N, C-alpha and C positions, 0 to 999 in steps of 0.2 A: 504494500500500500504506500502511495506517495505521501510525502509530508504535506503537499498542497491539499489533498483530500481531508487530512486530519485537521488542518488549519481552517478549511472551509466549513467544517462542521461546527466550529466554535465562533465563526464569523457572523456578525450581524448582517453582513451583506450577502450571506448565503441564501439559497432557496428557502422559503418559509418551512418551518418544521412543525409537524403535528404529531402528537402522541395520542394513540387510540387505546383506551383501556378495554380489554376484551379481545378474544380471538374467535368469537362466534360468527354466524353468517351476516349479521347486521354490522358488526364491527369491521368485518372483512370487506363488505360492500362499500362502507364509508372509506376504508383505506384505499380501495381501488379508485374511487371517485376523486379522492384527494391527490393520489399519485398522478392521475391524469390531468389534474388541475395544477400540476407542477409543485406540489408540496413534497418535501421529504417526509416519510411516514415510518413511525415505529409503532408496532402493536405490542402492548404489554399484557401477557396472559394472566387471567384470574381463574383459579381452579373451580370457582363456584359461580353458577352451576356448570356441570360438565357440558361440553359442546357435543351435540348429537348430529346436527346438519353439517357434517365434516366435509362433504363434497362441495359445499357452498362457502367454506371457511378456510382460513389460513392456519387453523389449529394444528393440523397434522404436520406442519413444518417444524413444530417443536420436537417432533420425533424423527426429524430429518427425512420425512416422506416428501414426495414432490407435491407442492401445493400451488396451482396456477388458477387464477380467476380472471377472466376477460383479458388474457394476455399479460397479466401482472404476476410475477413470481414472488412467493413469500419464502424467505430464507431465515433459518434460526441464527440468532446472534446472542453472544453473552458478554462481550466486552465493547468498550468504546471504539477500539480499533476495528472490530468486526462491523459495528454499526456504521462507521464512516465509510467503510468499503462498500457495504450493501446499498446504502441510500444514495451513493454516487451514481448508481445505475438507474436510468430513467424507467426501467421496466421491473424494478424490484422494490419490495418493502421489507423492512426488518421485523422479524417476529422473535420476541424474547421472553424468557421467564423472569427477567429482571422486573422488579416492581417500580412504581412511580418514584418512590424515595431514592432508589438507585439511579434512575434516570435524571432526577433533579440534581443529584450530586455531580453529574457530568456538565450540565449547562442549563440555562433558563429555558423553559418550554413556552413558546409563544401561544400555541393552541393545544388545548387538551379536550378530547372528546371522551366522555364516560359512556361507553357502549356495553357495559357489563350486564345490563338488564337485570339488576338486582331487585327483583319484584317484591321481595318481602323484607329486605334489609334497609337499615338507615344509610342514606347516601352521604358521605363526608363532603365537607366544603373545601374545595381545592383552590378557590378563587384567589387567595392571597399568595399562592405559590406559582401561579402561571399567568400568562398574558390574557388569555380568554378561556373560560371554562364553559363547555357545552354539555348539557345532559340529554341523554336519549332515553325515553321511556318513563316509567313511574318513579315517584319519590323525588322529583325535582321541583324546586320552587325558585323562580327567577329572583335574584337579589338576596337569596338566603344560602343556596348551595350550588348555584350556577349563574352565569351571566345571560344565557339564553338557552332554550330547550327545544326539543323536537319530539312530537308525539310518535309513539310506535304502536298504539292500539290499532288493530286492523281497520276499524271504521274511521280512524283519524290519521293513519300513517302519513308522515311527512308534514303535518301541520306544525308551523313554527310558533313557539310560545315566547312572547317577549315580556309578558306580565303574568303574575300569578303562578299557579301550579299545573303540572301535567296531570293527566287523568290517573286515578288509582288503578292498580291491577285488579281486574275483575274475574280472572280465571276462566274466561270464555274464549277458546281458540277460534280462529276464523275457519270457515268451511273450506274443505278441499275436496273437490269431486262430490260435494254434498255431504261429506262426513266431517264431524267436528272432533270432540274429545275422544271419540271411540277409536280414532286412528293411532292414538298414543298408548304406550305402556309406561307406567310410573313405578319407581322403586317402592316396594312395600315397607322397607325398613332401611336403615343405614347398612351399607355393605359393599362388597366388591363384585363387579360385573365381569363375566367371562363369556366370550362369544367367538365362534369360528366363522361367522357370516360377515359378508362385506356389504357396504352401502351399494345400492343399485341392483341387489339380488331380487329376483322374483320370489315371493313367499306366499304361503297359503294359510288360511285360518287354522289355528290349533296346532300348527307345526312348531316344534321347539326351535327357538332362535338363540338361546344361550342359557347360562346358569347364573343365578343371583343368590349368594349365600346358601348354595346347595339346592335351591328351588329352580325348577325348570320354568323358563319364561317362554310363552307361546305367542304366536302372531294372533292379534285380535280379529283381523280381517284379511282378506286376500289383497294383494297389491305388490308394490315395489318398495323396498326399504329406502326411504328418503332420509331418515335420520337414525343413527345408531351410536350409542356411547362406545368409546374405544375399549377394546379388550384390556382388562386388568385395572380399569379406573375405579376409584372409590366413588360411590354415588350416595348422597344423602337421601333420607326417606322423603317420598313425595315428589322427587325430581324425575324428569323424563329419562327413560332408558332408550326408547326407540320411537320412531314414527313411520307409518306406512302410508304411501301415496296410493289411493285406490283408483286412479284415473287410467290404468292400463297403459296403452301406448302413449298417452299424453303425460305420463308420469315424468317428473323432473327431480333430479337429486344433485345436480351440479350447476355451477354458474351462479348468477345473481337473479333471484326471483323479483317479481314486480314490487312486493312490499319493501324488501330491502333496498331496491333501487330508488324508490320514492323517498325513503328515509335518508339515503346517502345524498341524493340530490338536494334535499332540504337542508342537510347539515352544511354542505358547501355554501348554499344560499345564506344560511344563518351566519356563517363566518363573514361573508361579504356585507351583510346588513350591519353586523357589529362594527366592521371596518368603517363603514360610512357614518355610523352613529358616533364613532370616536374620532372621526377625522380631524376635528378641531381640538381634541383633548390634548393636554401636554404629553401624555404617554399613551399613544393610540396603538391599537392592534396592528395598524399598518406599519407603525414604526418598529415594533418589537419583532414582527415576523420577517 
């Protein structure tokens, strides 16, 4: 790696940097959109909840598996040197197990997007540590734990929230091929999941798809595996283990789906709106990025 790449990472004149918390399908769609908008992008993995739509996410890059979405390659990094090497490539994003505190120790973060989708957890306030904090999904209140937010509920996906709170999590999944919650299987207790099956496989109702704490887990419906927790991962009680797409030949388990794309588009729009709003401020987002 050249010294110029390392220096560029710490330079205020470098391409704008965005850190995305999460490696799920929404975080990954946001990362792709940001990279194509000429941001350098780092995705910071959070282990809760486990990622199941792995064909639509950069998550598997953490295990050195190939992870490509819309022509953008995700590569695992663990050090500042690796980060600077990866983000210098216009077609790559950095995927890391490093946490936000580790990344803040490297340099100031101009834009932070919290895409962890923490539906039932208290969301921390990172506004005082970064240039601009954007929250995706429930548990965000503008002016309290984010600067601007984006709705992720299926009926409001992509709506930008500049005042007040985002909608609470209601536990109602969107319909896919006319099927709602019935297409998912949830962990009955805390435990470790084991499966020999791969995403994209054709499955049939009542056929075993894996083992959870010694209990066989079967497919709830016929279809194609759209989501599947990675073999060997620990899963908390009540969290999704797998998802089945019932749409037959129209089933989709890779790339960016319509909901994630609308959220990603709105996230970049929210950044631009915040830039305009702070344009005349002494320390604007436009300046720090």
